[in-house]
TORBAKE-153719 format. One record per residue (C-alpha): residue in three letters; x, y, z; residue number from 1. Coordinates in Angstrom, 2 decimals. Each point is the difference from the previous one (the first is absolute). Layout:
# residues N
+------+---------+---------+---------+-----+
! rest !       x !       y !       z !  nr !
+------+---------+---------+---------+-----+
!  ALA !       X !       Y !       Z ! NUM !
...
+------+---------+---------+---------+-----+
***
This chain:
# residues 340
+------+---------+---------+---------+-----+
! rest !       x !       y !       z !  nr !
+------+---------+---------+---------+-----+
!  MET !  107.74 ! -100.02 !   36.07 !   1 !
!  ALA !    1.22 !   -0.28 !   -2.81 !   2 !
!  LYS !   -0.49 !    3.14 !   -2.74 !   3 !
!  ARG !   -2.20 !   -0.99 !   -2.89 !   4 !
!  MET !    1.73 !    0.06 !   -3.52 !   5 !
!  LEU !   -1.28 !    2.80 !   -2.19 !   6 !
!  THR !   -2.03 !   -1.39 !   -2.91 !   7 !
!  VAL !   -0.76 !    1.85 !   -3.15 !   8 !
!  SER !   -3.89 !    0.30 !    0.71 !   9 !
!  ASP !    1.22 !    2.04 !    3.25 !  10 !
!  LEU !    1.29 !    3.02 !   -2.57 !  11 !
!  THR !   -1.94 !    2.81 !   -1.61 !  12 !
!  GLY !   -0.28 !    1.02 !   -3.33 !  13 !
!  LYS !    2.73 !    2.71 !    0.30 !  14 !
!  GLN !    2.21 !   -2.63 !    1.94 !  15 !
!  LYS !   -0.20 !   -2.44 !   -2.67 !  16 !
!  ALA !    0.80 !    2.92 !   -2.43 !  17 !
!  ALA !    2.80 !    0.57 !    2.07 !  18 !
!  VAL !    1.34 !   -3.63 !    0.20 !  19 !
!  LEU !   -0.17 !   -0.24 !   -3.59 !  20 !
!  LEU !    2.32 !    2.82 !   -1.20 !  21 !
!  MET !    2.00 !   -1.07 !    3.19 !  22 !
!  SER !    0.65 !   -2.97 !   -2.21 !  23 !
!  MET !    0.55 !    1.37 !   -3.35 !  24 !
!  ASP !    3.21 !    1.79 !   -1.52 !  25 !
!  VAL !    0.66 !    3.12 !    1.36 !  26 !
!  ASP !   -0.11 !    1.48 !   -3.22 !  27 !
!  VAL !   -3.39 !   -1.38 !   -1.28 !  28 !
!  SER !   -1.65 !    1.18 !    3.37 !  29 !
!  ALA !    0.99 !    3.36 !   -0.60 !  30 !
!  LYS !   -1.68 !    0.26 !   -3.31 !  31 !
!  VAL !   -3.02 !   -1.83 !    1.81 !  32 !
!  PHE !    0.30 !    3.12 !    2.54 !  33 !
!  LYS !    0.05 !    2.16 !   -3.07 !  34 !
!  GLU !   -3.47 !   -0.98 !   -0.83 !  35 !
!  LEU !   -1.56 !    0.73 !    3.38 !  36 !
!  GLU !   -1.39 !    2.92 !    1.37 !  37 !
!  MET !    2.21 !    1.70 !    2.77 !  38 !
!  LYS !   -2.52 !   -0.95 !    3.21 !  39 !
!  GLU !    0.14 !   -3.39 !   -1.51 !  40 !
!  VAL !    4.03 !   -0.02 !   -0.06 !  41 !
!  GLU !   -0.17 !    1.45 !    3.45 !  42 !
!  GLN !   -2.11 !   -2.62 !    1.48 !  43 !
!  ILE !    1.70 !   -3.13 !   -1.67 !  44 !
!  ALA !    3.45 !    1.77 !    0.95 !  45 !
!  VAL !   -1.27 !   -0.13 !    3.97 !  46 !
!  GLU !   -1.06 !   -3.42 !   -0.37 !  47 !
!  ILE !    3.57 !   -1.20 !   -1.71 !  48 !
!  THR !    1.49 !    1.73 !    2.90 !  49 !
!  ASN !   -2.07 !   -2.01 !    2.39 !  50 !
!  LEU !   -0.10 !   -3.22 !   -1.24 !  51 !
!  ARG !    3.21 !   -2.09 !    1.37 !  52 !
!  ASP !    0.96 !   -3.50 !    0.42 !  53 !
!  LEU !   -2.89 !   -1.13 !   -2.24 !  54 !
!  PRO !    0.19 !   -4.02 !   -0.45 !  55 !
!  PRO !    0.95 !   -1.33 !   -3.31 !  56 !
!  THR !   -2.99 !   -1.45 !   -0.31 !  57 !
!  VAL !   -2.13 !    2.89 !    0.48 !  58 !
!  VAL !    2.02 !    1.88 !   -3.05 !  59 !
!  GLU !   -0.84 !   -3.30 !   -1.79 !  60 !
!  ASP !   -3.49 !    0.09 !    0.43 !  61 !
!  VAL !   -0.35 !    3.84 !   -0.87 !  62 !
!  ILE !    1.88 !   -0.62 !   -3.62 !  63 !
!  GLU !   -2.30 !   -2.80 !   -0.66 !  64 !
!  GLU !   -3.21 !    2.15 !    1.04 !  65 !
!  PHE !    1.26 !    2.25 !   -2.51 !  66 !
!  TYR !    0.60 !   -2.13 !   -2.68 !  67 !
!  GLN !   -3.35 !   -1.79 !    0.30 !  68 !
!  LEU !   -1.79 !    3.70 !    0.01 !  69 !
!  MET !    2.20 !    0.86 !   -3.22 !  70 !
!  THR !   -0.95 !   -3.42 !   -1.65 !  71 !
!  ALA !   -3.70 !    0.79 !    0.58 !  72 !
!  SER !    0.33 !    3.42 !   -1.28 !  73 !
!  SER !    1.20 !   -1.66 !   -2.81 !  74 !
!  TYR !   -2.41 !   -2.32 !   -0.70 !  75 !
!  MET !   -2.84 !    2.59 !    0.43 !  76 !
!  VAL !    1.49 !    2.03 !   -2.70 !  77 !
!  GLU !    0.35 !   -2.87 !   -2.12 !  78 !
!  GLY !   -3.79 !   -1.26 !    0.04 !  79 !
!  GLY !   -1.47 !    1.48 !    3.12 !  80 !
!  LEU !   -1.21 !   -0.57 !    3.28 !  81 !
!  GLU !   -1.69 !   -3.87 !   -0.62 !  82 !
!  TYR !    2.97 !   -0.96 !   -1.91 !  83 !
!  ALA !    2.43 !    1.11 !    2.78 !  84 !
!  GLN !   -1.83 !   -1.76 !    2.54 !  85 !
!  VAL !   -0.11 !   -3.49 !   -1.64 !  86 !
!  LEU !    3.78 !    0.36 !   -0.73 !  87 !
!  LEU !    0.78 !    0.92 !    3.68 !  88 !
!  GLU !   -2.52 !   -2.90 !    0.89 !  89 !
!  LYS !    2.38 !   -2.28 !   -1.85 !  90 !
!  SER !    3.22 !    1.37 !    1.44 !  91 !
!  TYR !   -1.12 !    0.57 !    3.49 !  92 !
!  GLY !   -3.16 !   -1.29 !    0.78 !  93 !
!  LEU !   -3.39 !    0.99 !    0.79 !  94 !
!  ASP !    0.33 !    1.90 !    2.82 !  95 !
!  ARG !    3.53 !    1.59 !   -0.70 !  96 !
!  ALA !   -1.63 !    1.43 !   -3.25 !  97 !
!  ARG !   -2.51 !    1.40 !    1.28 !  98 !
!  GLU !    2.15 !    2.05 !    2.58 !  99 !
!  ILE !    2.06 !    1.11 !   -2.54 ! 100 !
!  ILE !   -2.73 !    1.20 !   -2.32 ! 101 !
!  GLU !   -1.64 !    1.97 !    2.88 ! 102 !
!  LYS !    3.45 !    1.49 !    0.89 ! 103 !
!  ILE !    0.44 !    0.98 !   -4.03 ! 104 !
!  ARG !   -3.70 !    1.41 !   -0.08 ! 105 !
!  VAL !    0.84 !    2.32 !    3.34 ! 106 !
!  LEU !    3.13 !    1.02 !   -1.35 ! 107 !
!  THR !   -1.58 !    0.95 !   -3.67 ! 108 !
!  THR !   -2.67 !    1.85 !    2.04 ! 109 !
!  VAL !    2.47 !    1.85 !    2.08 ! 110 !
!  ARG !    2.20 !    0.86 !   -3.03 ! 111 !
!  GLY !   -3.08 !    1.28 !   -1.40 ! 112 !
!  PHE !   -0.64 !    2.26 !    2.71 ! 113 !
!  ASN !    3.33 !    1.63 !    0.00 ! 114 !
!  ILE !    0.04 !    0.65 !   -3.59 ! 115 !
!  LEU !   -3.61 !    1.83 !    0.59 ! 116 !
!  LYS !    1.84 !    1.90 !    2.29 ! 117 !
!  LYS !    2.27 !    1.75 !   -2.35 ! 118 !
!  SER !   -2.50 !   -0.03 !   -2.90 ! 119 !
!  ASP !   -1.94 !    3.36 !   -1.31 ! 120 !
!  PRO !   -3.23 !    0.57 !    1.67 ! 121 !
!  GLN !   -1.65 !    0.71 !   -3.14 ! 122 !
!  GLN !    0.80 !   -3.26 !   -1.63 ! 123 !
!  VAL !   -0.83 !   -2.00 !    3.08 ! 124 !
!  ALA !   -3.13 !    1.79 !   -0.19 ! 125 !
!  SER !   -0.60 !   -0.84 !   -3.69 ! 126 !
!  PHE !    0.39 !   -3.72 !    0.94 ! 127 !
!  LEU !   -2.12 !    0.47 !    3.37 ! 128 !
!  SER !   -3.13 !    1.50 !   -1.87 ! 129 !
!  LYS !   -0.89 !   -3.53 !   -1.76 ! 130 !
!  GLU !   -0.19 !   -1.82 !    3.60 ! 131 !
!  HIS !   -2.58 !   -0.16 !    2.70 ! 132 !
!  PRO !   -0.06 !    2.55 !    2.63 ! 133 !
!  GLN !    0.73 !   -2.60 !    2.41 ! 134 !
!  THR !    3.13 !   -1.24 !   -1.83 ! 135 !
!  ILE !    1.20 !    3.65 !   -0.34 ! 136 !
!  ALA !   -0.47 !    0.70 !    3.98 ! 137 !
!  LEU !    2.18 !   -3.24 !    0.75 ! 138 !
!  ILE !    2.69 !    0.98 !   -2.33 ! 139 !
!  LEU !    0.19 !    3.74 !    1.14 ! 140 !
!  SER !   -0.12 !   -0.87 !    3.56 ! 141 !
!  HIS !    3.14 !   -2.00 !   -0.50 ! 142 !
!  LEU !    1.57 !    3.47 !   -1.64 ! 143 !
!  PRO !    1.70 !    2.83 !    1.93 ! 144 !
!  PRO !   -2.94 !    2.66 !    0.63 ! 145 !
!  ASP !    1.47 !    2.63 !   -1.66 ! 146 !
!  GLN !    0.17 !   -1.91 !   -3.30 ! 147 !
!  SER !   -3.44 !   -1.60 !    0.63 ! 148 !
!  ALA !   -1.45 !    3.30 !   -0.05 ! 149 !
!  GLU !    1.74 !    0.89 !   -2.98 ! 150 !
!  ILE !   -1.51 !   -2.99 !   -1.75 ! 151 !
!  LEU !   -3.68 !    1.00 !    1.44 ! 152 !
!  ALA !    0.08 !    3.51 !   -1.48 ! 153 !
!  GLU !    0.33 !   -1.65 !   -3.67 ! 154 !
!  PHE !   -3.46 !   -1.78 !    0.74 ! 155 !
!  LYS !   -3.46 !    1.29 !   -0.71 ! 156 !
!  GLU !   -1.63 !    1.14 !    3.16 ! 157 !
!  ASP !   -2.21 !   -2.87 !    0.24 ! 158 !
!  ILE !    2.69 !   -2.83 !    0.04 ! 159 !
!  ARG !    2.24 !    2.53 !    2.27 ! 160 !
!  ALA !   -3.05 !    0.38 !    2.28 ! 161 !
!  GLU !   -0.56 !   -4.02 !   -0.10 ! 162 !
!  THR !    3.26 !   -1.09 !    0.37 ! 163 !
!  ILE !    1.08 !    2.17 !    2.70 ! 164 !
!  MET !   -3.26 !   -1.25 !    2.00 ! 165 !
!  ARG !    1.28 !   -3.70 !   -0.77 ! 166 !
!  ILE !    3.44 !    0.68 !    1.44 ! 167 !
!  ALA !   -1.43 !    1.08 !    3.12 ! 168 !
!  THR !   -2.19 !   -3.37 !    0.58 ! 169 !
!  ILE !    2.82 !   -2.37 !   -1.73 ! 170 !
!  GLY !   -0.75 !   -3.17 !    2.33 ! 171 !
!  LYS !    0.55 !   -3.69 !   -0.93 ! 172 !
!  VAL !    1.10 !   -0.47 !   -3.55 ! 173 !
!  SER !   -1.31 !   -3.33 !   -2.12 ! 174 !
!  PRO !    2.62 !   -2.13 !   -1.50 ! 175 !
!  GLN !   -1.31 !    1.03 !   -3.23 ! 176 !
!  LEU !    0.33 !    3.69 !    0.43 ! 177 !
!  VAL !    3.63 !   -0.60 !    1.02 ! 178 !
!  SER !    0.42 !   -2.05 !   -3.16 ! 179 !
!  GLU !   -1.30 !    3.00 !   -2.02 ! 180 !
!  ILE !    2.07 !    2.31 !    1.78 ! 181 !
!  GLU !    3.24 !   -1.80 !   -0.74 ! 182 !
!  HIS !   -0.73 !   -0.53 !   -3.63 ! 183 !
!  VAL !   -0.77 !    4.40 !   -0.07 ! 184 !
!  VAL !    3.18 !    0.75 !    1.71 ! 185 !
!  ASP !    1.73 !   -2.75 !   -2.28 ! 186 !
!  GLN !   -1.37 !    1.80 !   -3.36 ! 187 !
!  ILE !    1.13 !    3.59 !    1.35 ! 188 !
!  ALA !    3.23 !   -0.84 !    1.38 ! 189 !
!  GLU !    0.74 !   -1.86 !   -3.34 ! 190 !
!  SER !   -1.05 !    3.03 !   -2.10 ! 191 !
!  SER !    1.80 !    2.55 !    2.34 ! 192 !
!  LEU !    3.21 !   -2.06 !    0.01 ! 193 !
!  SER !   -0.11 !   -0.47 !   -3.91 ! 194 !
!  GLN !   -0.97 !    3.80 !   -0.46 ! 195 !
!  ASN !    3.07 !    0.85 !    2.35 ! 196 !
!  LEU !    2.44 !   -2.17 !   -1.91 ! 197 !
!  ALA !   -1.23 !    1.49 !   -3.40 ! 198 !
!  GLN !    0.65 !    3.46 !    1.36 ! 199 !
!  ALA !    3.49 !   -0.76 !    1.19 ! 200 !
!  GLY !    1.09 !   -1.85 !   -3.21 ! 201 !
!  GLY !    2.99 !    0.62 !   -1.47 ! 202 !
!  SER !    0.53 !    3.36 !    0.96 ! 203 !
!  GLN !    0.40 !   -1.10 !    3.82 ! 204 !
!  LEU !    2.77 !   -2.45 !   -1.20 ! 205 !
!  VAL !    1.61 !    3.11 !   -1.52 ! 206 !
!  ALA !   -0.49 !    2.24 !    2.93 ! 207 !
!  ASN !    1.75 !   -2.85 !    2.30 ! 208 !
!  ILE !    2.77 !   -0.28 !   -2.27 ! 209 !
!  LEU !    0.76 !    3.83 !   -0.34 ! 210 !
!  ASN !   -0.33 !    0.39 !    3.55 ! 211 !
!  LYS !    3.15 !   -2.22 !    0.58 ! 212 !
!  SER !    1.77 !    1.75 !   -2.74 ! 213 !
!  ASN !    2.00 !    3.39 !    0.48 ! 214 !
!  ASN !   -1.54 !    2.80 !   -0.81 ! 215 !
!  ALA !    1.80 !    0.91 !   -3.35 ! 216 !
!  VAL !   -0.64 !   -3.72 !   -1.70 ! 217 !
!  ALA !   -3.86 !    0.75 !    1.48 ! 218 !
!  LYS !   -0.12 !    3.03 !   -1.83 ! 219 !
!  ALA !    1.10 !   -1.10 !   -2.99 ! 220 !
!  MET !   -2.10 !   -3.02 !   -0.41 ! 221 !
!  LEU !   -2.72 !    2.14 !    1.16 ! 222 !
!  GLU !    0.26 !    2.69 !   -2.93 ! 223 !
!  SER !    0.39 !   -3.18 !   -2.39 ! 224 !
!  ILE !   -3.69 !   -1.13 !    1.18 ! 225 !
!  GLU !   -1.16 !    3.78 !   -0.25 ! 226 !
!  ASP !    1.16 !    0.42 !   -3.38 ! 227 !
!  LYS !   -2.31 !   -3.30 !   -1.21 ! 228 !
!  LYS !   -2.85 !    0.25 !    2.74 ! 229 !
!  PRO !   -0.19 !    3.00 !    2.30 ! 230 !
!  GLU !   -2.87 !   -1.24 !    1.70 ! 231 !
!  MET !    1.93 !   -3.13 !    1.03 ! 232 !
!  ALA !    2.64 !    1.82 !    0.72 ! 233 !
!  LEU !   -1.92 !    2.10 !    2.55 ! 234 !
!  GLU !   -1.80 !   -2.97 !    2.01 ! 235 !
!  ILE !    3.44 !   -1.47 !    0.28 ! 236 !
!  LYS !    1.18 !    3.27 !    1.64 ! 237 !
!  ARG !   -2.69 !   -0.04 !    2.32 ! 238 !
!  LEU !    0.38 !   -3.63 !    0.77 ! 239 !
!  MET !    4.03 !    0.45 !    0.93 ! 240 !
!  PHE !   -1.19 !    2.46 !    2.58 ! 241 !
!  LEU !   -3.25 !   -0.68 !    2.51 ! 242 !
!  PHE !   -1.02 !    2.77 !    2.68 ! 243 !
!  GLU !    1.52 !   -1.80 !    2.49 ! 244 !
!  ASP !    3.49 !    0.29 !   -1.26 ! 245 !
!  ILE !   -0.23 !    3.67 !    0.93 ! 246 !
!  ILE !    1.60 !   -1.13 !    3.20 ! 247 !
!  LEU !    3.13 !   -0.90 !   -2.04 ! 248 !
!  ILE !    0.57 !    4.02 !   -0.81 ! 249 !
!  ASP !    1.96 !    2.13 !    2.52 ! 250 !
!  ASP !   -0.97 !    2.91 !    1.32 ! 251 !
!  LYS !    0.85 !    2.33 !   -2.27 ! 252 !
!  GLY !   -1.55 !   -1.65 !   -2.76 ! 253 !
!  ILE !   -3.10 !   -0.10 !    2.17 ! 254 !
!  GLN !   -0.20 !    3.84 !    0.34 ! 255 !
!  ARG !    0.45 !    0.32 !   -3.93 ! 256 !
!  ILE !   -2.71 !   -2.29 !   -0.73 ! 257 !
!  LEU !   -2.22 !    2.12 !    2.60 ! 258 !
!  LYS !    0.64 !    3.12 !   -1.55 ! 259 !
!  ASP !   -2.03 !   -1.07 !   -3.23 ! 260 !
!  VAL !   -2.47 !   -2.90 !    1.35 ! 261 !
!  ASP !   -3.70 !    1.18 !    0.38 ! 262 !
!  LYS !   -1.05 !   -0.08 !    3.61 ! 263 !
!  LYS !   -3.15 !   -1.61 !   -0.69 ! 264 !
!  ASP !    1.61 !   -2.78 !   -1.99 ! 265 !
!  LEU !    2.36 !   -0.35 !    3.24 ! 266 !
!  ALA !   -3.08 !   -0.35 !    2.49 ! 267 !
!  LEU !   -1.41 !   -2.44 !   -2.11 ! 268 !
!  ALA !    3.18 !   -2.12 !   -0.66 ! 269 !
!  LEU !    0.58 !   -0.08 !    3.47 ! 270 !
!  LYS !   -3.42 !   -1.33 !    0.82 ! 271 !
!  VAL !    0.96 !   -3.67 !    0.27 ! 272 !
!  SER !    3.60 !    0.42 !    0.29 ! 273 !
!  ASP !    2.12 !   -1.45 !    3.03 ! 274 !
!  GLU !    1.39 !    2.32 !    2.84 ! 275 !
!  LYS !    3.60 !   -0.32 !   -1.57 ! 276 !
!  ILE !   -0.90 !    1.66 !   -2.98 ! 277 !
!  ARG !   -2.19 !    2.67 !    1.98 ! 278 !
!  ALA !    2.84 !    0.69 !    1.90 ! 279 !
!  LYS !    2.66 !    0.39 !   -2.66 ! 280 !
!  ILE !   -2.75 !    2.41 !   -1.68 ! 281 !
!  PHE !   -0.72 !    2.08 !    2.90 ! 282 !
!  LYS !    3.58 !    0.16 !    1.43 ! 283 !
!  ASN !    1.36 !    1.96 !   -3.40 ! 284 !
!  MET !   -3.14 !    2.53 !    0.52 ! 285 !
!  SER !   -0.40 !    3.05 !    1.84 ! 286 !
!  GLU !   -2.14 !   -0.27 !    3.01 ! 287 !
!  ARG !   -2.68 !    2.13 !   -1.31 ! 288 !
!  ALA !    0.02 !   -1.87 !   -3.34 ! 289 !
!  ALA !    0.13 !   -3.48 !    1.87 ! 290 !
!  ALA !   -2.96 !    0.75 !    2.37 ! 291 !
!  VAL !   -2.10 !    1.35 !   -3.13 ! 292 !
!  VAL !    0.34 !   -3.54 !   -1.67 ! 293 !
!  LYS !   -0.49 !   -1.87 !    3.35 ! 294 !
!  GLU !   -3.03 !    1.85 !    0.23 ! 295 !
!  GLU !   -1.65 !   -0.68 !   -3.32 ! 296 !
!  LEU !    1.23 !   -3.90 !    0.73 ! 297 !
!  GLU !   -2.10 !    0.43 !    3.48 ! 298 !
!  TYR !   -3.07 !    1.12 !   -1.59 ! 299 !
!  MET !   -0.13 !   -1.85 !   -3.54 ! 300 !
!  GLY !   -2.70 !   -1.91 !   -0.07 ! 301 !
!  PRO !   -0.22 !   -3.59 !   -1.89 ! 302 !
!  VAL !    1.88 !    0.27 !   -3.54 ! 303 !
!  LYS !   -0.20 !   -2.71 !   -2.78 ! 304 !
!  LEU !    3.10 !   -1.86 !   -0.22 ! 305 !
!  LYS !    0.46 !    0.99 !   -3.70 ! 306 !
!  GLU !    0.16 !    3.85 !    0.92 ! 307 !
!  VAL !    2.97 !   -1.00 !    2.73 ! 308 !
!  GLU !    1.74 !   -1.98 !   -3.05 ! 309 !
!  GLY !   -0.29 !    3.22 !   -2.07 ! 310 !
!  ALA !    1.33 !    2.29 !    2.25 ! 311 !
!  GLN !    2.61 !   -2.14 !    0.62 ! 312 !
!  MET !    0.85 !   -0.77 !   -3.63 ! 313 !
!  ARG !    0.40 !    3.60 !   -0.45 ! 314 !
!  ILE !    2.57 !    0.52 !    2.40 ! 315 !
!  VAL !    1.70 !   -2.90 !   -1.41 ! 316 !
!  ASP !    0.24 !    1.59 !   -3.55 ! 317 !
!  LEU !    1.30 !    3.32 !    1.66 ! 318 !
!  VAL !    2.60 !   -2.48 !    1.95 ! 319 !
!  LYS !    1.08 !   -1.24 !   -3.34 ! 320 !
!  MET !    0.17 !    3.44 !   -1.83 ! 321 !
!  LEU !    1.87 !    1.20 !    2.88 ! 322 !
!  GLU !    2.53 !   -3.05 !   -0.14 ! 323 !
!  GLU !    0.38 !    0.57 !   -3.62 ! 324 !
!  ASN !    0.68 !    3.49 !   -0.09 ! 325 !
!  ASP !    2.74 !   -1.07 !    2.56 ! 326 !
!  GLU !   -1.49 !    1.93 !    3.01 ! 327 !
!  ILE !   -0.62 !   -2.38 !    2.55 ! 328 !
!  ALA !    1.64 !   -3.87 !    0.32 ! 329 !
!  ILE !   -1.81 !   -3.11 !    0.74 ! 330 !
!  GLY !    1.98 !   -2.68 !    2.23 ! 331 !
!  GLY !   -0.13 !   -3.37 !   -0.22 ! 332 !
!  ARG !    0.01 !    0.22 !   -4.38 ! 333 !
!  GLY !    3.16 !   -2.60 !   -0.32 ! 334 !
!  LYS !    3.55 !    1.13 !    0.17 ! 335 !
!  GLU !    1.45 !    3.11 !   -2.00 ! 336 !
!  ASP !    2.44 !   -0.33 !   -1.94 ! 337 !
!  ILE !    3.26 !    0.89 !    1.69 ! 338 !
!  PHE !    2.90 !    1.70 !   -1.71 ! 339 !
!  VAL !    3.30 !    0.42 !    2.30 ! 340 !
+------+---------+---------+---------+-----+
***
């Protein structure tokens, strides 16, 4: 019996993403990967490895589907959902247009929830406080439990109690309510994304450029900015080094940092860190000191994200000060000038 030929309808979303990236130029695919989270990169990389001997028609169909979705998105931005559907119907017919619009709605909502997962709990709570408890319940039920708990903590007691009860009794959801939820999620996601872009602004671009420069050039440019706008210079310095970049510092440098770091800040900073960072830190502490921090982590209750970020920022400031004083060196900062 002949083996059935693979079609685009057999592929999952991740597999379609993999096919699309495989069809692109390597440099373009690399730029796309940079915009994804590491977990997403790993999942798509697995699919790329597994997908072999694809029929050319499947690749063409994936590219065509991507083109249709991008076209629909641009129509929606230009004139809204109804406008997009009218144009799509003229191009692809009634049934296909509805199918494309539905996919766009799903993708938009998923994107919105992904952005919500990275949003500040206070900001999300501020938006949701205007909504019906059932809407709040449905949105929180799609978020990680720890984030939902932080958001609930921001509400008044009566709203909190009503919402948690509705989360416990969620049943079938009406199409009208689904539409309302999509609208709320899109609003919060759009606001959160706009705020993140505004916060990054030009400082982030400067930080990216300086990260690619050698230390002497970066230092000279920072000093020039510092003379005119000290606060902007501090923001750029912080953006040039993230707490996760501590993994780039050698053991001797880590040991120097640990001499001055506040142990409470260290425990808070490690609260949401991955195992590689924790291992790097504990490796450079005495057994007794490491045991104290581990014990504090074990018995530490829920903490607000802003407390963790504050602790990490104070450690980042310490790292930058020690680097400026040439007491430590940070790897991956661009090539140093070499004198032979």
